[in-house]
GUKOLVO-482653 format. One record per atom (N, C-alpha, C, O): atom name; y, z, x; residue number from 1; residue in one letter. Coordinates in Angstrom, 3 decimals. Atoms other than C-alpha are relative to their C-alpha. Last residue first. Example, Ala and Ser with C-alpha at 12.3 -4.5 7.8 and 13.67 -1.06 7.14 Angstrom:
REM residues 2
[r "N", [-1.190, -0.060, -0.820], 2, "s"]
[r "CA", [-1.060, 7.140, 13.670], 2, "s"]
[r "C", [1.090, 0.730, -0.770], 2, "s"]
[r "O", [2.198, 0.899, -0.261], 2, "s"]
[r "N", [-1.190, 0.000, 0.890], 1, "a"]
[r "CA", [-4.500, 7.800, 12.300], 1, "a"]
[r "C", [1.200, 0.000, 0.900], 1, "a"]
[r "O", [1.181, 0.665, 1.936], 1, "a"]
//
This chain:
REM residues 108
[r "N", [0.549, -1.253, -0.499], 108, "l"]
[r "CA", [35.525, -7.121, -0.248], 108, "l"]
[r "C", [-1.332, 0.261, -0.672], 108, "l"]
[r "O", [-1.975, 1.274, -0.396], 108, "l"]
[r "N", [0.275, 0.121, -1.425], 107, "r"]
[r "CA", [36.431, -10.781, -0.694], 107, "r"]
[r "C", [-0.567, 1.271, 0.588], 107, "r"]
[r "O", [-1.206, 1.223, 1.639], 107, "r"]
[r "N", [1.182, 0.856, -0.168], 106, "r"]
[r "CA", [36.119, -10.579, -4.481], 106, "r"]
[r "C", [-0.388, -0.074, 1.466], 106, "r"]
[r "O", [-1.576, -0.126, 1.786], 106, "r"]
[r "N", [1.170, -0.812, 0.300], 105, "m"]
[r "CA", [38.550, -7.617, -4.413], 105, "m"]
[r "C", [-1.302, -0.808, 0.103], 105, "m"]
[r "O", [-2.339, -0.264, 0.484], 105, "m"]
[r "N", [0.175, -1.026, -1.026], 104, "i"]
[r "CA", [41.233, -9.655, -2.676], 104, "i"]
[r "C", [-1.279, 0.771, -0.246], 104, "i"]
[r "O", [-2.067, 0.948, 0.684], 104, "i"]
[r "N", [0.560, 0.701, -1.161], 103, "d"]
[r "CA", [40.787, -12.607, -5.041], 103, "d"]
[r "C", [-0.263, 0.984, 1.133], 103, "d"]
[r "O", [-1.280, 0.874, 1.818], 103, "d"]
[r "N", [1.363, 0.378, 0.372], 102, "a"]
[r "CA", [41.282, -10.317, -8.038], 102, "a"]
[r "C", [-0.669, -0.724, 1.171], 102, "a"]
[r "O", [-1.843, -0.490, 1.457], 102, "a"]
[r "N", [0.852, -1.190, -0.140], 101, "k"]
[r "CA", [44.290, -8.763, -6.313], 101, "k"]
[r "C", [-1.447, -0.310, -0.381], 101, "k"]
[r "O", [-2.374, 0.242, 0.212], 101, "k"]
[r "N", [0.186, -0.273, -1.411], 100, "c"]
[r "CA", [45.856, -12.217, -5.887], 100, "c"]
[r "C", [-0.916, 1.201, 0.209], 100, "c"]
[r "O", [-1.798, 1.164, 1.067], 100, "c"]
[r "N", [0.863, 1.049, -0.551], 99, "a"]
[r "CA", [45.294, -13.159, -9.522], 99, "a"]
[r "C", [-0.275, 0.253, 1.477], 99, "a"]
[r "O", [-1.402, 0.074, 1.937], 99, "a"]
[r "N", [1.344, -0.225, 0.529], 98, "v"]
[r "CA", [46.710, -9.825, -10.722], 98, "v"]
[r "C", [-0.956, -1.028, 0.586], 98, "v"]
[r "O", [-2.066, -0.675, 0.982], 98, "v"]
[r "N", [0.579, -1.160, -0.679], 97, "n"]
[r "CA", [49.745, -10.166, -8.446], 97, "n"]
[r "C", [-1.425, 0.250, -0.463], 97, "n"]
[r "O", [-2.288, 0.567, 0.355], 97, "n"]
[r "N", [0.334, 0.434, -1.350], 96, "e"]
[r "CA", [50.465, -13.680, -9.744], 96, "e"]
[r "C", [-0.664, 1.137, 0.770], 96, "e"]
[r "O", [-1.636, 0.916, 1.491], 96, "e"]
[r "N", [1.185, 0.838, 0.137], 95, "t"]
[r "CA", [50.337, -12.415, -13.319], 95, "t"]
[r "C", [-0.469, -0.460, 1.371], 95, "t"]
[r "O", [-1.669, -0.475, 1.646], 95, "t"]
[r "N", [1.175, -0.827, 0.295], 94, "p"]
[r "CA", [52.737, -9.589, -12.439], 94, "p"]
[r "C", [-1.286, -0.808, -0.128], 94, "p"]
[r "O", [-2.339, -0.365, 0.330], 94, "p"]
[r "N", [0.476, -0.759, -1.155], 93, "q"]
[r "CA", [55.102, -12.063, -10.683], 93, "q"]
[r "C", [-1.194, 0.879, -0.339], 93, "q"]
[r "O", [-2.159, 0.879, 0.426], 93, "q"]
[r "N", [-0.769, -1.204, -0.296], 92, "t"]
[r "CA", [55.392, -14.360, -13.693], 92, "t"]
[r "C", [-0.609, 0.725, 1.184], 92, "t"]
[r "O", [-1.789, 0.547, 1.485], 92, "t"]
[r "N", [0.836, -1.158, -0.324], 91, "m"]
[r "CA", [54.098, -17.898, -13.794], 91, "m"]
[r "C", [0.875, 1.201, 0.359], 91, "m"]
[r "O", [1.837, 1.084, 1.119], 91, "m"]
[r "N", [-0.068, -0.996, 1.067], 90, "a"]
[r "CA", [56.498, -20.308, -15.541], 90, "a"]
[r "C", [-0.796, 1.268, 0.322], 90, "a"]
[r "O", [-0.718, 2.250, -0.417], 90, "a"]
[r "N", [-1.353, -0.553, 0.012], 89, "a"]
[r "CA", [57.157, -22.347, -12.408], 89, "a"]
[r "C", [0.123, 1.096, -1.048], 89, "a"]
[r "O", [0.975, 1.977, -0.935], 89, "a"]
[r "N", [-0.789, 0.524, 1.098], 88, "s"]
[r "CA", [53.417, -22.755, -12.140], 88, "s"]
[r "C", [1.379, 0.630, 0.068], 88, "s"]
[r "O", [1.518, 1.804, 0.412], 88, "s"]
[r "N", [-1.437, 0.007, -0.238], 87, "t"]
[r "CA", [50.808, -22.128, -9.508], 87, "t"]
[r "C", [0.699, -0.675, -1.168], 87, "t"]
[r "O", [0.231, -1.677, -1.709], 87, "t"]
[r "N", [-0.657, 1.211, 0.492], 86, "p"]
[r "CA", [47.266, -21.063, -10.339], 86, "p"]
[r "C", [1.499, 0.077, 0.255], 86, "p"]
[r "O", [2.098, 1.147, 0.148], 86, "p"]
[r "N", [-0.741, -0.296, 1.225], 85, "a"]
[r "CA", [45.960, -18.313, -8.068], 85, "a"]
[r "C", [0.663, -1.294, -0.484], 85, "a"]
[r "O", [1.182, -2.061, 0.327], 85, "a"]
[r "N", [0.948, -0.017, 1.113], 84, "h"]
[r "CA", [43.337, -19.458, -5.577], 84, "h"]
[r "C", [0.688, 0.285, -1.328], 84, "h"]
[r "O", [0.140, -0.005, -2.391], 84, "h"]
[r "N", [0.149, 1.367, 0.485], 83, "a"]
[r "CA", [46.169, -20.411, -3.206], 83, "a"]
[r "C", [-1.015, -0.071, -1.133], 83, "a"]
[r "O", [-1.015, -1.037, -1.896], 83, "a"]
[r "N", [-0.715, 0.057, 1.275], 82, "v"]
[r "CA", [46.835, -16.690, -2.960], 82, "v"]
[r "C", [-0.046, -1.410, -0.553], 82, "v"]
[r "O", [0.345, -1.639, -1.698], 82, "v"]
[r "N", [-0.835, 1.172, 0.203], 81, "l"]
[r "CA", [44.124, -16.733, -0.327], 81, "l"]
[r "C", [0.669, 0.024, -1.355], 81, "l"]
[r "O", [-0.001, -0.025, -2.386], 81, "l"]
[r "N", [0.318, 0.486, 1.355], 80, "a"]
[r "CA", [42.850, -13.326, 0.619], 80, "a"]
[r "C", [0.966, -1.138, -0.294], 80, "a"]
[r "O", [2.175, -1.002, -0.108], 80, "a"]
[r "N", [-1.068, 0.694, 0.724], 79, "p"]
[r "CA", [42.854, -12.580, 4.344], 79, "p"]
[r "C", [-0.500, -0.456, -1.366], 79, "p"]
[r "O", [-1.609, -0.975, -1.491], 79, "p"]
[r "N", [0.455, 1.230, 0.650], 78, "h"]
[r "CA", [40.272, -9.976, 5.360], 78, "h"]
[r "C", [1.193, -0.674, -0.662], 78, "h"]
[r "O", [1.832, -0.065, -1.521], 78, "h"]
[r "N", [-1.101, 0.718, 0.637], 77, "a"]
[r "CA", [40.970, -7.147, 7.808], 77, "a"]
[r "C", [-0.521, -1.328, -0.528], 77, "a"]
[r "O", [-1.160, -2.090, 0.199], 77, "a"]
[r "N", [0.370, 1.362, 0.386], 76, "e"]
[r "CA", [38.369, -4.558, 8.796], 76, "e"]
[r "C", [1.189, -0.631, -0.710], 76, "e"]
[r "O", [1.813, -0.005, -1.567], 76, "e"]
[r "N", [0.459, 0.202, 1.377], 75, "m"]
[r "CA", [40.006, -1.542, 10.413], 75, "m"]
[r "C", [-0.435, -1.443, -0.205], 75, "m"]
[r "O", [-0.035, -2.340, 0.538], 75, "m"]
[r "N", [1.456, -0.111, 0.039], 74, "g"]
[r "CA", [40.301, -0.582, 14.092], 74, "g"]
[r "C", [-0.601, -0.170, -1.381], 74, "g"]
[r "O", [-1.743, 0.224, -1.616], 74, "g"]
[r "N", [0.351, -1.365, 0.397], 73, "a"]
[r "CA", [44.051, 0.172, 14.033], 73, "a"]
[r "C", [-1.509, 0.204, -0.073], 73, "a"]
[r "O", [-1.966, 1.327, -0.283], 73, "a"]
[r "N", [-0.413, -0.870, -1.100], 72, "r"]
[r "CA", [44.748, -3.037, 15.986], 72, "r"]
[r "C", [-0.388, 1.453, -0.289], 72, "r"]
[r "O", [-0.721, 2.203, 0.629], 72, "r"]
[r "N", [0.986, 0.153, -1.072], 71, "q"]
[r "CA", [42.725, -4.921, 13.362], 71, "q"]
[r "C", [0.326, 0.904, 1.180], 71, "q"]
[r "O", [-0.574, 1.498, 1.774], 71, "q"]
[r "N", [1.263, -0.581, 0.479], 70, "l"]
[r "CA", [44.884, -3.565, 10.562], 70, "l"]
[r "C", [-1.055, -0.055, 1.095], 70, "l"]
[r "O", [-1.746, 0.931, 1.356], 70, "l"]
[r "N", [-0.159, -1.457, -0.051], 69, "e"]
[r "CA", [48.034, -4.323, 12.575], 69, "e"]
[r "C", [-1.259, 0.713, -0.495], 69, "e"]
[r "O", [-1.653, 1.737, 0.063], 69, "e"]
[r "N", [0.060, -0.418, -1.408], 68, "e"]
[r "CA", [46.885, -7.907, 13.176], 68, "e"]
[r "C", [0.131, 1.516, 0.138], 68, "e"]
[r "O", [-0.551, 2.122, 0.965], 68, "e"]
[r "N", [1.388, 0.134, -0.448], 67, "t"]
[r "CA", [46.163, -8.398, 9.466], 67, "t"]
[r "C", [-0.158, 0.455, 1.449], 67, "t"]
[r "O", [-1.122, 1.143, 1.784], 67, "t"]
[r "N", [0.766, -1.078, 0.638], 66, "v"]
[r "CA", [49.600, -7.063, 8.495], 66, "v"]
[r "C", [-1.455, -0.030, 0.470], 66, "v"]
[r "O", [-2.025, 1.016, 0.780], 66, "v"]
[r "N", [-0.448, -1.274, -0.568], 65, "y"]
[r "CA", [51.401, -9.327, 10.984], 65, "y"]
[r "C", [-0.847, 1.150, -0.542], 65, "y"]
[r "O", [-1.320, 1.991, 0.222], 65, "y"]
[r "N", [0.530, -0.043, -1.366], 64, "r"]
[r "CA", [49.349, -12.332, 9.885], 64, "r"]
[r "C", [0.360, 1.308, 0.684], 64, "r"]
[r "O", [-0.480, 1.923, 1.341], 64, "r"]
[r "N", [1.429, -0.357, -0.009], 63, "w"]
[r "CA", [49.944, -11.667, 6.208], 63, "w"]
[r "C", [-0.538, 0.127, 1.411], 63, "w"]
[r "O", [-1.382, 0.983, 1.678], 63, "w"]
[r "N", [0.269, -1.342, -0.510], 62, "g"]
[r "CA", [53.741, -11.553, 6.600], 62, "g"]
[r "C", [-1.469, 0.361, 0.115], 62, "g"]
[r "O", [-1.795, 1.406, 0.678], 62, "g"]
[r "N", [-0.881, -0.407, -1.083], 61, "t"]
[r "CA", [54.572, -14.544, 4.415], 61, "t"]
[r "C", [-0.291, 1.435, 0.406], 61, "t"]
[r "O", [-0.268, 2.336, -0.432], 61, "t"]
[r "N", [-1.316, 0.578, 0.212], 60, "c"]
[r "CA", [51.517, -15.256, 2.266], 60, "c"]
[r "C", [0.885, 0.485, 1.144], 60, "c"]
[r "O", [0.365, 1.035, 2.116], 60, "c"]
[r "N", [-0.407, 0.924, -1.056], 59, "a"]
[r "CA", [47.804, -14.616, 2.599], 59, "a"]
[r "C", [1.290, -0.719, -0.383], 59, "a"]
[r "O", [1.269, -1.836, -0.899], 59, "a"]
[r "N", [-0.407, 1.268, 0.595], 58, "g"]
[r "CA", [47.343, -11.573, 0.356], 58, "g"]
[r "C", [0.567, -0.908, 1.075], 58, "g"]
[r "O", [1.473, -0.506, 1.805], 58, "g"]
[r "N", [-1.450, 0.180, 0.128], 57, "a"]
[r "CA", [45.737, -8.909, 2.493], 57, "a"]
[r "C", [0.289, -1.368, -0.579], 57, "a"]
[r "O", [-0.294, -2.371, -0.167], 57, "a"]
[r "N", [-0.292, 1.421, 0.111], 56, "a"]
[r "CA", [42.172, -7.652, 2.229], 56, "a"]
[r "C", [1.498, -0.099, -0.237], 56, "a"]
[r "O", [2.076, 0.698, -0.975], 56, "a"]
[r "N", [-1.074, 0.470, 0.859], 55, "f"]
[r "CA", [41.564, -4.154, 3.496], 55, "f"]
[r "C", [0.005, -1.513, -0.011], 55, "f"]
[r "O", [-0.268, -2.153, 1.004], 55, "f"]
[r "N", [-0.123, 1.459, 0.093], 54, "a"]
[r "CA", [38.470, -2.498, 4.919], 54, "a"]
[r "C", [1.114, -0.332, -0.981], 54, "a"]
[r "O", [1.143, 0.185, -2.098], 54, "a"]
[r "N", [-1.020, 0.482, 0.934], 53, "v"]
[r "CA", [38.263, 1.109, 6.130], 53, "v"]
[r "C", [0.052, -1.524, 0.055], 53, "v"]
[r "O", [0.062, -2.117, 1.134], 53, "v"]
[r "N", [0.570, 0.018, 1.339], 52, "g"]
[r "CA", [35.209, 2.757, 7.706], 52, "g"]
[r "C", [0.956, -0.511, -1.058], 52, "g"]
[r "O", [0.721, -0.314, -2.251], 52, "g"]
[r "N", [1.127, 0.934, -0.009], 51, "a"]
[r "CA", [36.205, 1.918, 11.296], 51, "a"]
[r "C", [-0.653, -0.112, -1.374], 51, "a"]
[r "O", [-1.364, -1.082, -1.637], 51, "a"]
[r "N", [-0.432, 1.392, 0.145], 50, "p"]
[r "CA", [39.577, 3.563, 10.628], 50, "p"]
[r "C", [-1.146, -1.007, -0.031], 50, "p"]
[r "O", [-1.034, -2.047, -0.679], 50, "p"]
[r "N", [1.058, 0.788, -0.645], 49, "d"]
[r "CA", [37.951, 6.960, 10.007], 49, "d"]
[r "C", [0.339, -1.481, -0.129], 49, "d"]
[r "O", [-0.165, -2.151, -1.030], 49, "d"]
[r "N", [0.684, -0.782, -1.034], 48, "e"]
[r "CA", [40.742, 9.463, 9.266], 48, "e"]
[r "C", [-1.038, -0.808, 0.770], 48, "e"]
[r "O", [-1.207, -0.607, 1.973], 48, "e"]
[r "N", [1.436, 0.153, 0.190], 47, "f"]
[r "CA", [43.002, 7.052, 7.375], 47, "f"]
[r "C", [-0.748, 0.636, 1.167], 47, "f"]
[r "O", [-0.578, 0.235, 2.318], 47, "f"]
[r "N", [0.466, -0.954, 1.014], 46, "r"]
[r "CA", [46.577, 8.343, 7.354], 46, "r"]
[r "C", [-1.516, -0.037, -0.191], 46, "r"]
[r "O", [-2.106, 0.919, -0.693], 46, "r"]
[r "N", [0.545, -1.192, -0.668], 45, "a"]
[r "CA", [47.238, 6.481, 10.639], 45, "a"]
[r "C", [-0.515, 1.042, -0.994], 45, "a"]
[r "O", [-1.211, 1.974, -0.591], 45, "a"]
[r "N", [1.432, 0.207, -0.243], 44, "l"]
[r "CA", [47.674, 3.254, 8.664], 44, "l"]
[r "C", [-0.664, 1.226, 0.620], 44, "l"]
[r "O", [-1.869, 1.425, 0.469], 44, "l"]
[r "N", [0.673, -0.029, 1.302], 43, "w"]
[r "CA", [51.033, 4.485, 7.339], 43, "w"]
[r "C", [-1.508, -0.143, 0.190], 43, "w"]
[r "O", [-2.282, 0.546, -0.474], 43, "w"]
[r "N", [0.011, -1.397, 0.461], 42, "s"]
[r "CA", [52.206, 5.285, 10.867], 42, "s"]
[r "C", [-0.721, 0.125, -1.329], 42, "s"]
[r "O", [-1.472, 1.077, -1.542], 42, "s"]
[r "N", [1.012, -0.696, -0.807], 41, "r"]
[r "CA", [51.184, 1.799, 12.013], 41, "r"]
[r "C", [-0.104, 1.462, -0.413], 41, "r"]
[r "O", [-1.203, 2.013, -0.484], 41, "r"]
[r "N", [1.291, 0.377, 0.558], 40, "f"]
[r "CA", [53.190, 0.328, 9.125], 40, "f"]
[r "C", [-1.133, 0.679, 0.765], 40, "f"]
[r "O", [-2.119, 1.110, 0.166], 40, "f"]
[r "N", [0.111, -0.562, 1.351], 39, "a"]
[r "CA", [56.307, 2.249, 10.152], 39, "a"]
[r "C", [-1.362, -0.324, -0.611], 39, "a"]
[r "O", [-1.985, 0.549, -1.215], 39, "a"]
[r "N", [0.316, -1.424, -0.063], 38, "g"]
[r "CA", [55.875, 1.529, 13.872], 38, "g"]
[r "C", [-0.196, 0.621, -1.369], 38, "g"]
[r "O", [-1.019, 1.523, -1.523], 38, "g"]
[r "N", [1.426, -0.202, -0.290], 37, "p"]
[r "CA", [55.743, -2.236, 13.286], 37, "p"]
[r "C", [-0.392, 1.478, 0.012], 37, "p"]
[r "O", [-1.478, 1.822, -0.455], 37, "p"]
[r "N", [0.227, -0.072, -1.444], 36, "r"]
[r "CA", [59.172, -2.129, 11.643], 36, "r"]
[r "C", [-1.484, 0.220, 0.246], 36, "r"]
[r "O", [-2.156, 0.863, -0.560], 36, "r"]
[r "N", [-0.932, 0.874, -0.698], 35, "g"]
[r "CA", [59.977, -3.278, 8.135], 35, "g"]
[r "C", [-0.153, -0.013, 1.506], 35, "g"]
[r "O", [0.120, -1.027, 2.150], 35, "g"]
[r "N", [0.328, -0.049, -1.425], 34, "p"]
[r "CA", [56.852, -1.600, 6.750], 34, "p"]
[r "C", [0.888, -0.896, 0.851], 34, "p"]
[r "O", [0.379, -1.673, 1.659], 34, "p"]
[r "N", [-0.869, 0.990, -0.638], 33, "r"]
[r "CA", [58.388, -0.962, 3.344], 33, "r"]
[r "C", [-0.220, 0.048, 1.499], 33, "r"]
[r "O", [0.500, 0.746, 2.213], 33, "r"]
[r "N", [-0.707, -0.455, -1.180], 32, "g"]
[r "CA", [55.789, 0.800, 1.280], 32, "g"]
[r "C", [0.841, -1.122, 0.559], 32, "g"]
[r "O", [0.670, -2.286, 0.196], 32, "g"]
[r "N", [-0.726, 1.030, -0.735], 31, "a"]
[r "CA", [54.221, 0.512, -2.110], 31, "a"]
[r "C", [0.680, 0.634, 1.198], 31, "a"]
[r "O", [1.025, 1.816, 1.190], 31, "a"]
[r "N", [-1.383, -0.268, -0.379], 30, "g"]
[r "CA", [51.744, 2.449, -4.204], 30, "g"]
[r "C", [0.618, -1.179, 0.713], 30, "g"]
[r "O", [0.096, -2.294, 0.685], 30, "g"]
[r "N", [-0.835, 1.184, 0.161], 29, "c"]
[r "CA", [48.208, 2.778, -5.473], 29, "c"]
[r "C", [1.413, 0.371, 0.427], 29, "c"]
[r "O", [1.813, 1.531, 0.331], 29, "c"]
[r "N", [-1.411, -0.186, -0.350], 28, "r"]
[r "CA", [45.457, 5.247, -4.639], 28, "r"]
[r "C", [0.709, -1.337, -0.147], 28, "r"]
[r "O", [0.170, -2.385, 0.208], 28, "r"]
[r "N", [-0.754, 1.245, -0.092], 27, "v"]
[r "CA", [42.015, 5.452, -6.217], 27, "v"]
[r "C", [1.447, 0.341, 0.312], 27, "v"]
[r "O", [2.017, 1.259, -0.277], 27, "v"]
[r "N", [-1.453, -0.124, 0.124], 26, "e"]
[r "CA", [39.627, 8.371, -5.661], 26, "e"]
[r "C", [0.656, -1.361, 0.212], 26, "e"]
[r "O", [0.293, -2.105, 1.123], 26, "e"]
[r "N", [-0.436, 0.707, 1.192], 25, "g"]
[r "CA", [35.938, 7.549, -6.224], 25, "g"]
[r "C", [1.503, 0.063, -0.216], 25, "g"]
[r "O", [2.001, -0.467, -1.209], 25, "g"]
[r "N", [-0.494, -0.941, 1.011], 24, "t"]
[r "CA", [34.895, 10.254, -3.745], 24, "t"]
[r "C", [0.379, -0.667, -1.315], 24, "t"]
[r "O", [0.468, 0.001, -2.346], 24, "t"]
[r "N", [0.781, -1.229, -0.026], 23, "v"]
[r "CA", [32.672, 8.157, -1.447], 23, "v"]
[r "C", [0.414, 0.923, -1.143], 23, "v"]
[r "O", [-0.435, 1.419, -1.883], 23, "v"]
[r "N", [1.313, 0.278, 0.574], 22, "l"]
[r "CA", [33.968, 4.640, -2.141], 22, "l"]
[r "C", [-0.910, 1.223, -0.015], 22, "l"]
[r "O", [-1.966, 1.197, -0.646], 22, "l"]
[r "N", [0.902, -0.751, -0.865], 21, "d"]
[r "CA", [37.559, 5.759, -1.583], 21, "d"]
[r "C", [-1.377, -0.122, -0.636], 21, "d"]
[r "O", [-1.618, 0.431, -1.709], 21, "d"]
[r "N", [1.018, -0.828, 0.634], 20, "l"]
[r "CA", [39.383, 3.002, -3.430], 20, "l"]
[r "C", [-0.818, 0.686, 1.077], 20, "l"]
[r "O", [-1.346, 0.034, 1.978], 20, "l"]
[r "N", [1.249, -0.182, -0.726], 19, "y"]
[r "CA", [42.547, 1.273, -2.329], 19, "y"]
[r "C", [-0.859, 1.045, -0.675], 19, "y"]
[r "O", [-0.369, 1.945, -1.358], 19, "y"]
[r "N", [0.980, -0.644, 0.871], 18, "d"]
[r "CA", [45.541, -0.324, -3.976], 18, "d"]
[r "C", [-1.215, 0.206, 0.878], 18, "d"]
[r "O", [-1.676, -0.738, 1.520], 18, "d"]
[r "N", [1.391, -0.250, -0.378], 17, "f"]
[r "CA", [48.544, -1.332, -1.931], 17, "f"]
[r "C", [-0.755, 0.645, -1.141], 17, "f"]
[r "O", [-0.192, 1.373, -1.959], 17, "f"]
[r "N", [0.643, -0.861, 0.992], 16, "t"]
[r "CA", [51.953, -2.862, -2.331], 16, "t"]
[r "C", [-1.464, 0.144, 0.384], 16, "t"]
[r "O", [-2.061, -0.747, 0.988], 16, "t"]
[r "N", [1.430, 0.295, 0.028], 15, "v"]
[r "CA", [53.773, -4.120, 0.756], 15, "v"]
[r "C", [-0.584, 0.944, -1.037], 15, "v"]
[r "O", [-0.499, 2.162, -0.882], 15, "v"]
[r "N", [1.017, -1.028, 0.248], 14, "p"]
[r "CA", [57.522, -4.152, 0.316], 14, "p"]
[r "C", [-1.425, -0.550, 0.107], 14, "p"]
[r "O", [-1.681, -1.730, -0.134], 14, "p"]
[r "N", [-0.133, -1.221, -0.786], 13, "k"]
[r "CA", [59.833, -6.520, 2.180], 13, "k"]
[r "C", [-1.063, 1.028, -0.339], 13, "k"]
[r "O", [-1.694, 1.556, 0.576], 13, "k"]
[r "N", [-0.998, 0.192, -1.048], 12, "r"]
[r "CA", [59.366, -10.135, 1.138], 12, "r"]
[r "C", [0.167, 1.247, 0.857], 12, "r"]
[r "O", [0.141, 1.150, 2.083], 12, "r"]
[r "N", [-1.176, 0.644, 0.590], 11, "h"]
[r "CA", [56.126, -9.441, -0.721], 11, "h"]
[r "C", [1.020, -0.179, 1.121], 11, "h"]
[r "O", [0.667, -0.017, 2.290], 11, "h"]
[r "N", [-1.194, 0.062, -0.836], 10, "i"]
[r "CA", [52.703, -8.636, 0.711], 10, "i"]
[r "C", [1.089, -0.789, -0.721], 10, "i"]
[r "O", [0.881, -1.925, -1.149], 10, "i"]
[r "N", [-0.716, 1.146, 0.540], 9, "d"]
[r "CA", [49.880, -7.519, -1.558], 9, "d"]
[r "C", [1.362, -0.016, 0.684], 9, "d"]
[r "O", [2.153, 0.914, 0.524], 9, "d"]
[r "N", [-1.419, -0.051, -0.308], 8, "l"]
[r "CA", [47.482, -5.234, 0.280], 8, "l"]
[r "C", [0.631, -1.273, -0.523], 8, "l"]
[r "O", [0.162, -2.370, -0.221], 8, "l"]
[r "N", [-0.746, 1.236, -0.109], 7, "g"]
[r "CA", [43.998, -4.686, -1.062], 7, "g"]
[r "C", [1.458, 0.272, 0.272], 7, "g"]
[r "O", [2.018, 1.260, -0.205], 7, "g"]
[r "N", [-1.221, 0.186, 0.775], 6, "g"]
[r "CA", [41.496, -1.913, -0.762], 6, "g"]
[r "C", [0.635, -1.343, 0.245], 6, "g"]
[r "O", [0.126, -2.172, 0.999], 6, "g"]
[r "N", [-0.325, 1.418, 0.118], 5, "a"]
[r "CA", [38.218, -0.593, 0.504], 5, "a"]
[r "C", [1.243, -0.160, -0.852], 5, "a"]
[r "O", [1.456, 0.581, -1.811], 5, "a"]
[r "N", [-1.245, 0.170, 0.721], 4, "m"]
[r "CA", [37.190, 2.844, 1.785], 4, "m"]
[r "C", [0.337, -1.477, -0.004], 4, "m"]
[r "O", [0.268, -2.128, 1.039], 4, "m"]
[r "N", [-0.050, -1.123, 0.936], 3, "s"]
[r "CA", [33.732, 3.935, 2.922], 3, "s"]
[r "C", [1.284, -0.045, -0.809], 3, "s"]
[r "O", [1.437, 0.701, -1.777], 3, "s"]
[r "N", [-1.138, -0.909, -0.072], 2, "p"]
[r "CA", [33.165, 0.553, 4.536], 2, "p"]
[r "C", [-0.118, 1.144, -1.007], 2, "p"]
[r "O", [-0.764, 1.013, -2.046], 2, "p"]
[r "N", [-0.718, 0.032, 1.267], 1, "m"]
[r "CA", [29.677, -0.948, 4.809], 1, "m"]
[r "C", [1.145, 1.004, 0.068], 1, "m"]
[r "O", [0.944, 2.143, 0.490], 1, "m"]
//
């Protein structure tokens, strides 16, 4: 069982993240721009025990790259299907993000 679990929501350039330290209860949220592989790898290096970290990533453009980098770092990687979110031309980005994050958390 991981000691840290979170979700990554991938957009065109930024990757937003939410993760929970299951030991301390600390929650972190934010965004990064992992335009180069080295930048995302550096961000992943912040986790002291990669084997105890699990992330789910929204399965959209860029999910494969993010999942491969998580696995390369020794972390659990789970794709979350944004297809579970209802699609509509009227759907706003925040609503879409909530649906994707809900699917991410169900998978962890």
